[in-house]
N, C-alpha and C positions, 0 to 999 in steps of 0.2 A: 304419465311419465314421459318426459321428453327423451327422444331417441334420435341421434344424428342420421340424416338421410344418406350421407356418403362417408366414405372412409377419409379421414385426414391424411394426406400424403405426408411422407417422412420430411421432405423439404419444408412444407408449410408448418409442420410440428416444430421442426429444429429452428426455423426462422423465429417463432413465437418464443421459444425458449432461450434464444442466444443472448438477447440483451439483458435479462434479469439476473443471470448467473455470473456476469463478469466481475472480477475483482477489481478493486479500485487501488490506485497506489497510496501507500501511506504518505503522511505529510513529511517531507524532507526539507531541512533547512541547512544553510551552510554555517560551519563552525566559525565563529567570530575571530578565533586566533589562527587557525590553520587552513581554514577554507574547505575542509573536508565535508561532504554531505552526511548529516546525522538525522536520526529521527528526532522528531520534535520532543522536547522535555526529557532528553536523555543525554548522559555523559559522552563527550567525544572519546571514542576509543583510540583515536591516534595521539591525541594531546592530554587527555584527562581533564578538560575544561568543562564547566557547566556554569551557565549564567555569568560568564566572565571571571569565575573564580576556579583555580585549580583544585580539583576534588580528588583526583587519582594521580599518584606518581607513576608515570609511564616511563619505562626504560626505552631508550631508542638503540 
């Protein structure tokens, strides 16, 4: 059975773990009507437009 010869330091352990657990940013696009950043394939919360069609009636 393989046994490590030395203890892995906290710095070395944390360096190894740091890159694999990072979160990625979601795909954000600009709304074609108002220019607000929106998650892809979602209705714009500001103007209610999806795929250049008004889906929601948003009160201003």
